[in-house]
N, C-alpha and C positions, 0 to 999 in steps of 0.2 A: 504494500500500500504506500501511497505517497504521504509523507509526514512533513509538515511544516514545523520547524523548531524555532521558537523565538529565542535568539541568543543574546546574552548580556554579559558584559565584563564588569563586575561590581566587586568592590573590596570593602572589608570591615572586620572589626572585632565584634566582638560581642557586645552590645548595649542596647533604648528606650524606654519600654519604660514603665514599670512603675509599681508602686505599692497599691495602685488602684486595681491591680490584677487580683487582689484578695489573697496573695500568697504571703504577704508580709503582715504579721500579726502584731507588730509593734504599735503601741498606742503613742501617738505623737502629739505634742502641743507646742504652740509658739512660746518663745521665751518671754516671760514677763519679768521686769526688773525687780530686784529684791530690796530696793531702797528708793528714796526720793531723788529722781534723776534731775539734774540741772536743766534749766530751760535752754541753755546754750547747746548742751549735748543733744537735746531733743530736736534741735533744728538741723542736726548734722546728718550726713549720709551714713555715718557709722552707727547711729541710733537706728536708722532705717535698715541697715544691714543686720543689726542684732534682731530686729523684728522678723527677719526672714528665716531665722534659725528655728528649727523645730526640735524640741527635746524628745529623744527616743527612749530615755530611761536607762540607756547604757552610758554611764557618766563619763567614761574615758573618751568616748566618741563625742559626747555633748560638749565637754569642756574645750576640746580642740576646735570644734565647730564655732563656738563662741569666740575663742581667741582669734581664729582665722578671719572671722567677720570684721575684726578691727584692724586688719593688715593695712598699713599705710598711715595710721593715726599718728599725729605729730603733737608734741607738747607745745604749750604756749607760754605767754608772759604774764597772764592774769586770768581772772575768772571769766572774762569775755572770750577767752580762747579755749574754753572747755569743749568746743565743737571739734577740736583736733585739726582745724584747717589752717592754723598759723604755721606755715612751713619754715618760718625763720625764728620761731620762738625757742628760747633756751633756758627758761626759768622753772621748768618742771610742773607747770600747771596742767593737770590732766583730769579727766572725768573719773578715772579709776580711784583717785585719792578721795573723791567725794564720798564714796562708800565707807571708807575708813574714818574720815573726819579730818578736821584741820589740825595740823601739827606745826611745831617750830623745830626744824631740823638744823637750825643754825646755818641755813643756806642763803640768808639774806632776804628771805621773803616773809619773815615773821610767822605769826600764827596764821596759817593759810593752807590752801590746797597745793602749794608749790613746794614739794619735797620729792627726793629721789623715789621713783615709782615702779621699779621693776617688780618688787614684791607685791606692791599694791595691785599691779596689773594681774599677776597670777592669782592673787586672792580674789579679785573681782570676777575673773573667769570661773573660778571654782564655785563661788557663791551663786552666780547666775545659772550654773549648771546644777544647782541644788545639791552640791557635795557638802556634807556636814563638816563642820570644823573639827569634830572629833575623828574624822576619817583622813584629814589632810593637814591639819594645822591652819593657822591664820595669823599672818604677821605682816608688818611693813619693814621689818628688820631681817635681813638675810641671815645674819649670824644667830639671832634668836630663833628664827624658823628652823634652821638646821639643828639647833639644840633640841627643839621640840620634837623634831622627827626622830631623833635618837631616843627620846623618852617614850615616844609612841610606838616604837618598834618598826617604823617604816623606813628607817635610814638604810642605805646600801652603799658600801664602799665601792669605788669605781673600778678597782683592779679586778680584771677577769669578768666583769659584769657586762651583759649585753642589754643596753637601755631599751625599755619598752615604751610603746605608745602611751602618752600622757603621764609618764614619770616626771617628777620635778628634778631639775638639774641645778646644782649649786656651783658657783664659780668663785674664784678669789684672785684679786690683783696680786701680781708677784711681789709688790712692795708693801702689801698690807699685812698688819699684825693680827687682824681679826680672822675668824675661821671662814667667813664667806662675805663677799661684797656684791654679789649679783645672783639672780635666779631666773630661770626660764622653764619651759616645758618641752618635753621630747615629742617630736612628730614621729620619727622612726630612726633606726640605726641600721648600718650594714657592718661588714667585717672590719671596716677601717674608720668609719666616721659616725658621728651622731648629728642628727638634724633637728633643729629646734625652732620654736617661735618664742620671742622675747619682747618685753616692753622695756622702754628706756635703753634701747639698743641702737647701734650705729650700722647703717647699711654698708658703709665702706670700710669698716675696721674688722680685723680678725677678732679683737676683744670687744665686748659689748658695753662695758662700763661707761657711764657718762654719755650715752647716746641720746637720741631724741625721738625715736620712732618705735612703733610696733612693727617688727620685721622678722624675716626668716634668717637663720644663721646655720652654720655647720662647723664642726671641729673634729680633729683627730681624736679617737677614743683615748689616746695616750697623752693628749694635751695637758700640760701641767696646770693650765688655767682652770680645768675641771677639778672640783673638790670631791664631790660625791653625788649620789642620787637619792631620791625618796620615792616610794611606791604607795601613793594614797590608797586607802581601802574603798575603791570605787564600787558602786553597785553596778552589776552587769546584766545584760540581756542578750543572750546568744542569738535571738531572732533579729536583732537590729542589724541592718545592712552595714557592712564594714567598708571603710575607706582605705585604699592603698595609698598612703601619703607619699610613697616613693614615686608615684606616677607611672609605675610599671603596668598596672592593670586599672587604668582610669575607666570608670563606668559612668553611666548617666547620673545626673544629680546637680547639686549646686557647687559652683566654682567662684573664685575671685581672681581677677587678672593681676599679674605681677607687673606688667608693663603694657604698653600700647599693643593692641591686637588688630590686624587688618581683618575685615569681614568681607566675605565674598558672596556672590549671588547663588552659586551652585557648588555641588560636590567636587567638580573639577577645578574650582577656584579660577574660573576664566575671567571674572569681572569683579573688581573691588567696588563695594557699595558703601562701606562705612569704616570708621576706625573707632574701636572701643578703647577708652582711656584706662590708665592704671588704677588699680584698687576699685574696680567695678564688679558687681555681681553679675554672673551669667549662669544660665541653666543649659547644661549639655543634655540634649535630647537623644542623640544617636552619635555613634562613632564609626567612622570609616577609615580604618588604619590610623593615620595621624591627622585626619580631617574630622572635625566635629561639627555637627549641626547644633547651633546654639540659638537661644533667645535671650533678650536682655531689655532693660528699660532705658529709654532715652527720650528726654523732653516730654515725659509723661506718656510715651507710647511704647507698646511692646514691639520690638523689632526682632527679625529672624535672619539668619544667614549661616555661612560656613566659615570656619576658622581653624588654623593650626594652633591648638591650645596647649599641647603637651608640655612645652617648656615656658609658656607664657601665662599659665594659670595654675593655680593649686586647688585641689578638690577640697571642699568643705564638708559636704555630706553626700550620701549615695542613696539612690532609689533601690539599690541592689543591682548587681551586674546584669546588663541587658544585652540581648542578642537580637539584632534586627533580622527579620525574615521577610523576603521579598517574593511576591507572586507576580510574575511578568506574563501578561496576557497576549501580547502580540509582538511581532518582530521589530516594530518601531519603538517599543518600550513606552507606548503612549498610555497604557493601562497598567499601573503598578499599584498593588496593595502592599503596604509596608506595616509589619507588626514589630513591636518592641516588647520582648518578653523576658521574664526571669529564666535562668537556665533550668530550673525545676518545672517550668510550665509544660503542660501537655496541650498541644494545639491540634484541633481537628481541621483537616484540610477542607477548604470551602469549594463550592462550585465557582467557575470563573465568573467574573463580573460582566463579561461581555458574551454575546452570542454571535454566530455567523450564519448568513444565509447561503454561503458557498463552501462551508467546511464544517466538520464535526469535531468536538473536543474529545481527545483521546485520553488525556491524563496530565498529571504534573510530573515533569522530569526533574528529579532531584540532581542538580548539576554536579554536586560533589561526588556522587556515586553512579549516576546514570540510571538509577532505579526509577521506574514509572509508577507513580502513586495515583490513587483515585480520591475524589471527594469523599469525605467520611473517614479516610485513613488518618492516623494520628502520628505526630512527631513529638518526642519527649527527650528530656535531658539534652537540650539544645545548648551547646557551649560555644558555638562559633557562628559566624555569619552564614546564613543558609539562603540559597536562592532556588526557587522552583520556577521552571519555565513551561508555559502551556504548550502542549503539542496538539496540532490540528491536522486532520486528514481531509483532503479536498476531493477524494474519490467518491463518486455516486454509486451506491450499492443497491442491489435488488434482492429482496428476501421473498421467497415463494413458498407457500403452504399448499401441498398437494395431497390428494387422497391416495389410497393404496393402488388405485388403477391409473394413476397419473393425472387425473383430472385436477386442474388448478382451482383451489378453493379461495385463495387470496394472494395478491401480489402487492408488495410495498416497496417503493423506491425512496431512498433517503441517504443522508450522510451518516458518518460514524456517530453512534450514540443516539440516533433517532429512536424514540420509544415506539415499540411495536406491540400489537395485541393479536395473538393468533386467533383464527376463526374457531367458533364453537362447533363441536360435532356431537349430535344427539344419538349416541349409540352406547349401550351399556358395556360393550366390549372394547371401546376405544381406550387405549392405554397411554397415548401421548405422541410426541413428535420425535422419538428416538434419541432424546438427550435427557440427562439426569435432571436438569432444571429447565422449565419452560422458558423459551427465549423472551427477553423483555426489551432488548435494544439491538440495533443494527451494529455489527462488528465486521461483516464481510458479506459478499454475495453468496447466498446459500439457498438450497432447497430443503425444506423440512417436509417429510412424508409421514402421513398418519400411520400409526401402528395399532393393530388390534390384537386381542388375546386369541389363542388357538384352543378350541375345545375338542374333545374326542367323544365319538358316539359309541354305542354298544359294540360295534364291529371294529372298533379301533380306527375308524376313519377320522381324519382331522377336518374340523368344520368350525367356521366362525359364526354360524347362524344355527338356529334350531332346525334339525332335520325334518323334512316334510315327507310323509308316507302317503303315496298315492294309492287310492283304492284299487285301481287296476293292477298295480304291482303286487299289492297284498293278496289279491285273488290268485295270482300266479305263484305266490309264495316266495317272491323275490324281494330282496332288500337292496335298495340303491342308495349310495352315499354321494351327496353333493358337497364338494369341498372347494374352498377358494384359497389358493395359495397367496400369501401376502409377501410384498416386497418391503423390506425394512431398510430405513435410512437412519443413519446416526447423525 
């Protein structure tokens, strides 16, 4: 038969989308601040970012989501700068100190919100994530916090330790006599380095003390600047979608840009349509290799496009790793149904969304294996991009239903898949059309021949009808058998 295959060259990981599939049982809720927020901070994009975070109940995930939502925040020179937008401020005025209260750290700002704030930032993130003080400690002094961690039994010496996500990491300046001068939180670590998010840090310096930003940092595990770690007693929820902070397995979910990102109109990135600024939130809806389909807010509008976000954005939260499935209906790719599902999803293959008056639908070609699947078949444990291409047959077939003597009872012409209904035969000895299952659709040109049961009379003659005994023959004492031999077709 002639088969038209709709061919497509499409690339992707696994990703779309969503907890709406019903597979994620985590109860989520938007972050609500645990203190009286300043009016200045309420007017900032960082407050808006905080409101976009949804608590999953897995506190290690939640505390880092909150911290990452503040990426790019800059300290100011007074209370009017608590919005974090004074990029030249140097006097430590930050919103995170508002939670702890006014102090005089002898830094020239008197009793105010202007004091060294690395610990205040970590404390603020923990409290917004609903981590109890008894599980993590709570301080604005790094040395006192480190001492509390020892008393609480959550202190971990750095030698030989592989830092875990959301651990606290303590630092000390080389020329300092105190046990710790700085603190941050661990995003992840590998064999050689630990990667962190910190407040009061410097974007351009290896060491973070006396910086001005909330920013991302990294250090060698053996760096003498690192003093120790602490492992807060976070509440966990194994059903919460995990984020791979290393960016190796980036899934759909909420991200924040680290720098400017060019946005394009299509997956092939053939036309630039916009530029997304640094420290802006974006939602990754699907991933195609290193190309992401994204949505974001700009000038009060929701915008969509495609971007290479792998090195220019960091993931904040995840919908759960998603795998796009594409059903392509014709060779021009004009009809594409795209699903984004969790890897554990089972999806039932649909009928094609289009029909043809000049061809019949044969099935879905699973391009990865060449297997031909039918509507109603299922796919499960989908862990990578899956493409199914509709196969069409343009041959016109004839299906004929004939009686045992060759008489045509019904003839149907149509394309592959055309529904057929065999004729009815009113005979108690009719057994079928020579096939195990009655034909219901056209698959080829074929003749189906009626099959009848074969009965034997008292003389052993084969007959398909009740024998008639003629009076004249009875009178002569003769018995005649009328038999009809049937032709069977399979």
